[in-house]
C-alpha positions as CSV (number, residue, x, y, z in Angstrom):
1,M,0.0,0.0,0.0
2,K,1.4,3.4,-0.9
3,F,0.5,6.8,0.5
4,R,1.6,10.3,-0.6
5,V,3.2,12.2,2.2
6,I,4.2,15.8,2.6
7,L,7.6,16.3,4.2
8,E,8.3,19.8,5.3
9,P,11.2,21.3,7.3
10,S,10.3,22.7,10.7
11,E,11.4,26.1,11.7
12,E,12.8,24.7,15.0
13,G,14.8,22.1,13.0
14,G,13.8,18.6,12.0
15,Y,10.9,17.7,9.8
16,T,7.1,17.3,10.0
17,V,5.4,14.7,7.8
18,I,1.6,14.8,6.9
19,V,-0.4,12.1,5.1
20,P,-3.2,14.1,3.3
21,S,-5.3,11.0,2.7
22,L,-5.4,10.1,6.4
23,P,-6.7,13.1,8.4
24,G,-4.8,13.7,11.6
25,C,-1.9,11.3,10.6
26,V,1.1,13.5,11.3
27,S,4.6,12.7,12.6
28,E,8.0,14.4,13.1
29,G,11.6,13.5,13.1
30,N,15.0,15.2,13.6
31,T,16.2,14.0,10.1
32,R,14.4,13.1,6.9
33,E,15.0,9.5,7.5
34,E,13.7,9.6,11.1
35,A,10.6,11.5,10.0
36,L,9.9,9.0,7.3
37,K,10.4,6.1,9.6
38,N,8.1,7.7,12.2
39,I,5.3,8.3,9.6
40,R,5.5,4.7,8.5
41,E,4.8,3.7,12.1
42,A,2.1,6.3,12.4
43,I,0.3,5.1,9.3
44,G,0.4,1.5,10.6
45,L,-1.1,2.6,13.9
46,Y,-3.7,4.7,12.1
47,L,-4.8,1.8,10.0
48,E,-4.7,-0.8,12.8
49,P,-8.2,-1.9,13.6
50,V,-9.5,-1.2,17.1
51,D,-12.1,-3.3,18.9
52,D,-14.3,-0.2,19.4
53,D,-14.4,0.3,15.6
54,L,-16.5,-2.8,15.2
55,S,-19.0,-2.4,18.1
56,F,-22.1,-0.5,17.2
57,S,-25.4,-0.3,18.9
58,P,-28.3,-2.5,17.6
59,D,-30.0,0.7,16.3
60,S,-27.1,1.8,14.1
61,E,-27.4,2.1,10.4
62,Q,-24.7,1.9,7.8
63,L,-25.2,4.3,5.0
64,E,-23.2,5.5,1.9
65,I,-23.4,9.2,1.0
66,A,-22.0,11.1,-2.0
67,L,-20.4,14.5,-1.9
């Protein structure tokens, strides 16, 4: 699986990495390599299923909407 990431230098030094297709998935590192290593880990954690994600009340509906 491939994701496009935005790597930008931080004013304080180091780098910030953002994954536009995964809202809130952001990481940092002191070097480019560290920042990219950290964002790989962050993506893995972001995509990891959580038990709460699969538990819904009996009254829940699943819908699809178009924008």
